[in-house]
Backbone as JSON, one array per atom type, in Angstrom:
{
  "sequence": "MSERYELTRPVFLIGFMGAGKTSVARRVARDAGIASVDLDTYLERREGRRIKDIFAEDGEEGFRAIETDVLEELAAKDDPLLVSCGGGIVTQARNCAILAERGLVVHLRVDADEAASRISDMSSRPLFQDIEAARRRCAERLPQYEAVADLTIDTAGKSIAVTAGKVFHALKERGVLCQRPE",
  "N": [[95.51, 75.66, 132.85], [92.54, 74.44, 132.77], [91.05, 72.49, 133.45], [90.27, 71.03, 136.85], [91.79, 69.38, 139.46], [91.97, 66.24, 142.05], [93.69, 64.87, 144.93], [93.87, 61.76, 145.51], [95.07, 60.51, 147.46], [97.49, 61.7, 150.13], [100.43, 63.05, 148.53], [104.09, 63.23, 149.09], [106.91, 65.05, 148.67], [109.82, 64.69, 148.39], [113.92, 64.74, 148.54], [117.33, 66.11, 148.23], [118.2, 68.78, 149.88], [117.54, 72.02, 147.92], [116.99, 70.69, 145.77], [114.36, 71.48, 144.35], [112.03, 70.73, 145.57], [110.16, 72.66, 147.45], [109.28, 74.56, 145.48], [108.57, 73.22, 142.83], [106.46, 71.58, 144.15], [104.54, 73.85, 144.71], [103.91, 74.7, 142.01], [102.41, 72.36, 140.67], [100.45, 72.03, 142.21], [99.01, 74.65, 141.88], [98.55, 74.4, 138.97], [97.22, 71.95, 138.91], [94.72, 73.07, 140.64], [95.1, 72.3, 143.48], [95.98, 71.61, 147.23], [98.69, 72.48, 148.66], [101.74, 72.12, 150.67], [104.18, 73.3, 152.24], [106.22, 71.28, 154.41], [108.19, 72.49, 156.59], [107.63, 75.05, 156.63], [105.12, 74.8, 157.53], [105.91, 73.55, 159.81], [106.91, 75.43, 161.41], [105.43, 77.79, 161.32], [103.4, 76.57, 163.34], [104.99, 75.58, 165.3], [105.77, 78.49, 166.34], [107.8, 79.28, 165.8], [111.41, 79.59, 163.89], [113.55, 76.75, 162.37], [116.2, 76.87, 162.72], [115.76, 77.92, 165.0], [114.5, 76.2, 166.78], [116.67, 74.15, 166.25], [118.84, 74.95, 167.91], [117.76, 75.63, 170.25], [116.53, 73.16, 170.82], [117.83, 71.33, 169.98], [119.13, 68.79, 166.99], [117.59, 66.44, 167.68], [114.77, 67.16, 168.99], [114.06, 68.75, 167.07], [113.8, 66.65, 165.18], [111.62, 65.18, 166.45], [109.45, 66.76, 166.27], [108.99, 67.36, 163.81], [108.6, 64.66, 163.5], [105.64, 64.74, 163.98], [104.81, 66.46, 162.81], [104.57, 65.73, 160.23], [102.96, 63.52, 161.09], [100.52, 64.86, 161.7], [99.97, 66.19, 158.92], [99.68, 64.03, 156.92], [97.46, 63.05, 158.06], [95.43, 64.54, 157.33], [91.97, 65.18, 156.03], [91.52, 65.97, 153.55], [93.49, 64.89, 151.5], [96.97, 66.22, 150.88], [99.29, 67.91, 149.09], [102.46, 67.55, 149.58], [105.55, 69.35, 150.42], [108.67, 68.03, 151.73], [111.17, 68.42, 154.25], [114.84, 68.29, 153.12], [116.03, 65.75, 155.05], [113.93, 64.23, 156.18], [114.08, 61.54, 155.81], [115.71, 60.52, 157.38], [114.78, 59.34, 159.92], [113.41, 56.18, 161.09], [110.6, 56.38, 161.73], [109.34, 58.57, 159.86], [109.6, 57.19, 157.31], [108.11, 55.05, 157.29], [105.89, 56.34, 158.09], [105.16, 57.88, 155.75], [105.84, 55.82, 153.55], [103.18, 54.58, 154.29], [101.08, 55.92, 154.12], [100.9, 57.71, 151.69], [101.82, 58.74, 148.4], [104.91, 58.53, 147.38], [107.59, 60.99, 146.03], [110.63, 60.98, 144.77], [112.88, 63.93, 144.22], [115.65, 63.64, 142.6], [118.82, 65.18, 142.76], [122.33, 66.45, 142.33], [124.63, 67.12, 144.95], [126.06, 69.43, 144.02], [124.49, 70.37, 141.95], [122.62, 71.03, 143.36], [123.59, 73.24, 145.2], [124.32, 75.29, 143.3], [121.48, 76.17, 142.62], [120.95, 77.63, 145.04], [120.42, 80.53, 146.29], [120.6, 81.83, 148.95], [123.11, 81.21, 151.09], [123.53, 81.82, 153.27], [121.15, 80.84, 154.69], [121.62, 78.18, 154.69], [123.5, 76.52, 156.27], [124.77, 73.63, 155.7], [125.95, 74.13, 153.06], [128.06, 75.43, 153.52], [130.27, 74.02, 153.5], [131.08, 72.43, 150.42], [132.36, 69.96, 150.77], [130.79, 68.54, 152.6], [128.44, 68.88, 152.21], [128.6, 67.37, 149.77], [128.94, 64.52, 150.72], [126.99, 64.38, 152.66], [124.56, 64.08, 151.05], [125.03, 61.89, 149.51], [125.1, 59.91, 151.28], [122.25, 60.42, 151.78], [121.26, 59.65, 149.78], [120.72, 56.65, 149.29], [118.46, 56.51, 151.14], [116.48, 57.88, 150.1], [115.44, 56.87, 147.84], [114.83, 54.22, 148.57], [112.54, 54.5, 150.33], [111.05, 55.91, 148.22], [108.74, 56.02, 145.77], [108.69, 56.81, 143.26], [111.38, 58.34, 141.25], [112.26, 61.25, 140.07], [114.54, 62.85, 138.0], [116.14, 65.97, 138.27], [118.23, 67.07, 137.5], [119.59, 69.69, 135.55], [117.06, 70.33, 134.73], [114.25, 72.66, 133.83], [111.82, 73.99, 137.01], [109.63, 74.26, 135.97], [109.56, 72.05, 134.02], [110.17, 69.82, 135.61], [108.02, 69.97, 137.59], [106.16, 69.71, 135.68], [106.69, 67.14, 134.83], [106.08, 65.36, 137.01], [103.43, 66.1, 137.95], [102.27, 64.36, 135.61], [103.07, 61.91, 136.05], [101.45, 61.98, 138.46], [99.09, 61.73, 137.31], [99.04, 59.18, 135.82], [99.43, 57.13, 137.74], [97.3, 57.36, 139.15], [96.66, 58.58, 141.22], [96.18, 61.76, 140.73], [93.34, 62.72, 140.14], [90.9, 63.95, 137.76], [88.16, 66.28, 139.43], [85.04, 65.34, 139.76], [82.53, 67.03, 138.13]],
  "CA": [[94.94, 74.74, 132.89], [91.34, 75.0, 133.61], [90.33, 71.52, 134.41], [90.33, 70.89, 138.21], [91.6, 67.73, 140.05], [92.03, 65.99, 143.58], [94.47, 63.73, 145.03], [93.29, 60.01, 146.17], [95.68, 60.42, 148.86], [98.68, 62.59, 150.14], [101.94, 62.94, 147.7], [105.25, 63.17, 149.35], [108.03, 65.23, 147.67], [111.51, 64.6, 149.0], [114.75, 64.85, 148.19], [118.0, 67.0, 149.24], [117.72, 70.47, 149.74], [117.66, 72.15, 146.41], [115.89, 69.77, 144.56], [113.35, 72.26, 143.95], [110.75, 70.31, 146.34], [108.67, 73.58, 147.42], [108.96, 75.08, 143.83], [108.0, 71.47, 142.05], [104.92, 71.48, 144.72], [103.57, 75.43, 144.41], [103.63, 74.8, 140.36], [101.82, 71.4, 140.74], [99.3, 72.51, 143.08], [98.53, 75.94, 140.79], [98.58, 73.95, 138.02], [96.06, 71.06, 138.99], [93.94, 73.31, 141.57], [94.9, 71.25, 144.68], [96.13, 72.29, 148.07], [100.48, 72.12, 148.75], [102.32, 72.21, 151.99], [105.56, 72.89, 152.55], [106.56, 71.15, 155.6], [108.95, 73.09, 157.5], [106.82, 76.18, 156.54], [104.03, 74.88, 158.37], [106.45, 73.48, 161.49], [107.82, 76.9, 161.78], [104.02, 78.28, 162.06], [102.8, 75.52, 164.15], [105.85, 76.08, 167.04], [105.78, 79.75, 166.23], [109.34, 79.18, 165.82], [112.11, 79.28, 163.03], [113.82, 76.0, 162.23], [117.55, 77.12, 162.95], [116.13, 78.66, 166.6], [114.32, 74.8, 167.18], [117.44, 73.17, 166.33], [119.66, 75.72, 168.68], [117.27, 75.13, 171.78], [116.23, 71.65, 171.16], [119.1, 70.08, 168.84], [118.36, 68.14, 166.42], [116.7, 65.39, 168.1], [114.14, 67.86, 169.53], [113.38, 68.72, 165.91], [113.41, 65.64, 164.46], [110.36, 64.56, 166.98], [108.47, 68.21, 165.84], [109.05, 67.1, 162.24], [107.44, 63.29, 162.93], [104.31, 64.87, 164.57], [104.05, 67.5, 162.11], [104.26, 65.1, 159.06], [102.02, 62.6, 161.41], [99.28, 65.54, 161.44], [99.8, 66.73, 157.65], [99.39, 62.81, 156.27], [96.19, 62.48, 158.52], [94.06, 65.45, 157.07], [90.97, 64.47, 155.42], [91.42, 66.4, 152.0], [95.03, 64.67, 151.11], [97.85, 67.28, 150.44], [101.14, 67.92, 148.07], [103.16, 67.92, 150.74], [107.08, 68.97, 150.29], [109.46, 67.67, 152.76], [112.26, 68.86, 154.27], [115.89, 67.27, 153.09], [116.03, 65.05, 156.17], [113.01, 63.52, 156.64], [114.41, 60.34, 155.4], [116.49, 60.01, 158.16], [114.05, 59.32, 160.87], [112.68, 55.51, 160.42], [109.27, 56.26, 161.6], [108.85, 58.99, 159.11], [109.93, 56.94, 156.41], [106.96, 54.41, 157.79], [104.6, 57.69, 157.58], [105.92, 57.98, 154.06], [105.14, 54.8, 152.69], [102.12, 53.9, 154.56], [100.03, 57.03, 154.04], [101.34, 58.4, 150.36], [102.5, 58.66, 147.53], [106.41, 59.14, 147.42], [108.44, 61.39, 144.92], [111.6, 61.75, 144.91], [113.34, 64.45, 143.51], [116.81, 64.16, 142.79], [119.71, 66.05, 142.66], [123.31, 66.05, 143.24], [125.26, 68.63, 145.91], [127.22, 70.3, 143.03], [123.66, 71.23, 141.23], [121.93, 72.29, 144.53], [124.57, 74.46, 145.24], [124.27, 76.43, 142.31], [120.51, 77.04, 143.11], [120.72, 78.06, 146.38], [121.19, 82.14, 145.93], [121.42, 82.7, 149.89], [123.56, 80.24, 151.44], [123.3, 81.68, 154.9], [120.19, 79.97, 155.35], [121.66, 76.74, 154.47], [124.39, 76.19, 156.33], [125.24, 72.63, 154.95], [126.49, 74.25, 152.32], [129.42, 76.35, 153.66], [131.04, 73.29, 153.12], [130.76, 71.74, 149.7], [132.36, 68.67, 150.54], [130.3, 68.07, 153.43], [127.06, 68.54, 151.4], [128.53, 65.83, 148.89], [129.04, 63.5, 151.73], [125.51, 64.28, 153.3], [123.95, 64.22, 149.66], [125.37, 60.78, 149.19], [124.28, 59.18, 152.57], [120.84, 60.18, 152.12], [120.49, 59.22, 148.32], [120.17, 55.26, 149.74], [117.27, 56.52, 152.36], [115.2, 58.41, 149.46], [115.66, 56.06, 146.96], [114.45, 53.08, 149.72], [110.96, 55.15, 150.29], [110.49, 56.43, 146.66], [107.59, 54.66, 144.57], [108.96, 57.16, 141.99], [112.38, 58.78, 141.28], [112.57, 62.19, 138.87], [115.96, 63.69, 138.15], [116.47, 67.3, 138.57], [119.74, 67.66, 136.68], [119.44, 70.71, 134.49], [115.64, 70.81, 134.53], [113.84, 73.82, 135.18], [110.83, 73.56, 137.68], [108.2, 73.87, 134.95], [109.56, 71.03, 133.36], [110.26, 68.79, 136.57], [106.77, 70.29, 137.8], [105.18, 68.67, 134.45], [107.01, 65.24, 134.75], [105.5, 65.2, 138.42], [101.57, 66.02, 137.38], [101.86, 63.37, 134.74], [103.39, 60.82, 136.74], [100.54, 61.53, 139.42], [97.98, 61.27, 136.97], [99.08, 57.9, 135.11], [99.64, 56.42, 138.52], [95.56, 57.8, 139.22], [96.81, 59.63, 142.51], [95.8, 62.92, 140.58], [92.56, 62.45, 139.2], [89.79, 64.97, 137.47], [87.37, 66.22, 140.03], [83.82, 65.56, 138.98], [82.17, 68.12, 137.61]],
  "C": [[93.64, 75.01, 133.52], [90.58, 73.75, 134.42], [90.79, 71.42, 135.95], [90.59, 69.45, 138.62], [91.72, 67.62, 141.31], [92.83, 64.91, 143.79], [93.42, 62.87, 145.64], [93.94, 60.13, 147.19], [96.88, 61.65, 149.02], [99.67, 61.86, 148.58], [102.87, 63.62, 148.4], [106.15, 63.55, 148.58], [109.25, 65.53, 148.42], [112.63, 64.43, 148.2], [115.78, 65.79, 149.0], [117.48, 68.37, 149.03], [118.51, 71.07, 148.71], [117.34, 71.76, 145.48], [114.82, 70.56, 144.01], [112.28, 71.72, 144.53], [109.55, 71.33, 146.32], [108.45, 74.34, 146.07], [108.19, 73.9, 143.19], [106.15, 72.0, 142.63], [103.91, 72.7, 144.37], [103.13, 74.91, 142.66], [102.54, 73.64, 139.84], [100.45, 71.9, 140.92], [98.87, 73.73, 142.26], [98.23, 75.01, 139.67], [97.26, 72.78, 137.81], [94.83, 71.51, 139.95], [94.17, 72.3, 142.92], [95.74, 71.97, 145.61], [97.84, 71.47, 147.94], [100.56, 72.75, 149.96], [103.72, 72.2, 151.67], [105.64, 72.41, 154.05], [107.18, 71.81, 156.77], [108.13, 74.44, 157.45], [105.96, 76.11, 157.67], [104.59, 74.49, 159.84], [106.67, 74.88, 161.68], [106.27, 77.64, 162.41], [103.85, 77.51, 163.16], [103.57, 76.06, 165.49], [106.11, 77.37, 167.12], [107.51, 80.09, 166.57], [110.75, 78.83, 164.9], [113.17, 77.77, 163.28], [115.27, 75.92, 162.86], [117.06, 77.2, 164.78], [115.58, 76.86, 167.24], [115.76, 74.15, 167.65], [119.0, 73.79, 167.66], [119.28, 75.34, 170.39], [117.09, 73.74, 171.87], [116.96, 70.3, 170.78], [118.31, 69.32, 168.14], [117.27, 67.12, 166.58], [115.35, 65.98, 168.56], [113.47, 68.02, 168.34], [113.15, 68.09, 165.24], [112.15, 64.94, 165.05], [109.34, 65.23, 166.86], [108.19, 67.55, 164.38], [107.97, 65.91, 161.8], [106.22, 63.76, 163.03], [103.58, 66.16, 163.59], [103.71, 66.5, 160.62], [103.07, 64.12, 159.54], [100.67, 63.58, 160.74], [99.26, 66.07, 159.22], [99.18, 65.54, 156.62], [98.0, 62.59, 156.51], [94.83, 63.19, 157.92], [93.3, 64.44, 156.15], [90.84, 64.32, 153.78], [93.05, 65.88, 151.85], [95.97, 66.1, 150.45], [98.62, 66.9, 149.81], [101.56, 68.65, 148.87], [105.52, 68.15, 150.28], [107.63, 69.23, 151.71], [110.56, 68.16, 152.93], [113.55, 67.98, 154.07], [116.21, 65.79, 154.0], [115.23, 64.55, 157.13], [113.07, 62.0, 156.64], [115.28, 59.67, 156.37], [116.06, 59.68, 159.43], [113.21, 57.59, 160.31], [110.99, 55.81, 160.55], [108.22, 57.25, 160.33], [109.09, 58.21, 157.68], [108.96, 55.48, 156.52], [105.86, 55.14, 157.47], [104.39, 57.66, 155.97], [104.95, 57.02, 153.13], [103.85, 54.38, 153.07], [101.24, 54.78, 153.9], [99.91, 57.79, 152.39], [101.74, 57.91, 149.23], [104.44, 59.2, 147.32], [106.8, 59.58, 146.3], [109.41, 61.84, 145.07], [112.5, 62.76, 143.91], [114.65, 64.73, 143.26], [117.8, 64.68, 142.16], [120.83, 65.96, 143.08], [123.73, 67.43, 144.06], [125.86, 69.37, 144.77], [125.49, 71.31, 142.43], [122.76, 72.21, 141.83], [122.28, 72.81, 144.8], [124.22, 75.42, 144.68], [122.99, 76.56, 142.38], [120.17, 77.39, 143.88], [121.36, 79.56, 145.83], [121.62, 82.36, 147.66], [121.47, 81.68, 150.79], [123.7, 80.38, 153.38], [122.12, 80.99, 155.27], [120.32, 78.48, 154.95], [122.93, 76.07, 154.44], [125.58, 74.87, 156.1], [126.26, 72.91, 153.91], [127.47, 74.96, 152.13], [130.74, 75.56, 153.8], [130.8, 72.24, 152.05], [131.24, 70.03, 149.95], [131.48, 67.97, 151.54], [128.76, 67.74, 152.68], [127.18, 67.55, 150.15], [128.1, 64.56, 149.5], [127.5, 63.32, 152.42], [124.48, 63.63, 152.12], [124.18, 62.78, 149.3], [124.72, 59.66, 150.27], [122.97, 59.28, 152.63], [120.42, 59.69, 151.04], [119.46, 57.86, 148.62], [118.43, 55.2, 149.85], [116.15, 56.94, 151.16], [114.59, 57.77, 148.8], [114.48, 54.43, 147.54], [112.66, 53.54, 149.95], [110.06, 55.22, 148.99], [109.33, 55.7, 146.02], [107.87, 55.56, 143.45], [110.16, 57.86, 142.1], [111.92, 59.89, 139.88], [113.94, 62.64, 139.26], [115.63, 65.08, 137.83], [116.96, 67.92, 137.55], [119.42, 68.65, 135.33], [118.0, 70.89, 134.01], [114.84, 71.95, 134.95], [112.61, 73.28, 136.3], [109.66, 73.39, 137.02], [108.3, 72.52, 134.59], [109.59, 69.5, 134.36], [108.59, 68.9, 137.29], [105.75, 69.33, 137.01], [105.06, 66.94, 134.27], [105.9, 64.82, 136.12], [103.87, 64.8, 138.44], [101.62, 65.28, 136.72], [101.85, 62.27, 135.64], [102.63, 60.28, 138.01], [99.05, 60.88, 138.56], [98.11, 59.91, 136.42], [99.29, 57.01, 136.6], [97.83, 56.46, 139.33], [95.58, 58.04, 140.61], [96.23, 61.2, 142.12], [94.45, 62.72, 139.69], [91.5, 64.05, 139.15], [88.84, 65.07, 138.62], [86.26, 66.29, 139.28], [83.44, 66.99, 139.27], [80.81, 68.56, 138.87]]
}
């Protein structure tokens, strides 16, 4: 697409791991000529440590505090960003409030079995060592995703390109993705 767009407010992609949040954000950003950021990657670079090391050193509570701080930082940027969030972002009430107050929240819905089939490197996803635990966690988080989402896009059986196209058009329809003035 030769047209260039801009976001009128931040857009947050949420959903279970393996939903395609990062890949969809990259595709939408490329197609629209807008900036996107993966919250987990940004967090690791800012902290100078990998998430698994933060969990090991500071525990989940420590990680979640850093995650909330990073979400606040990204949501407050002068130029709105397309942000792909970690799967557990909705487990903290403060994060849900930030998401709901500051931007448009898009839930990319996936079930645990389809998510597992999409993940090539299971070693980086400890949750998927036990598919039953993954199914339980996915089911537990679904109401949290739905509660904060402004819109939900089912990713089951859909490619990144198709899902990104749905997100792109939904953002345009809602007036969040607008053509940049010449």
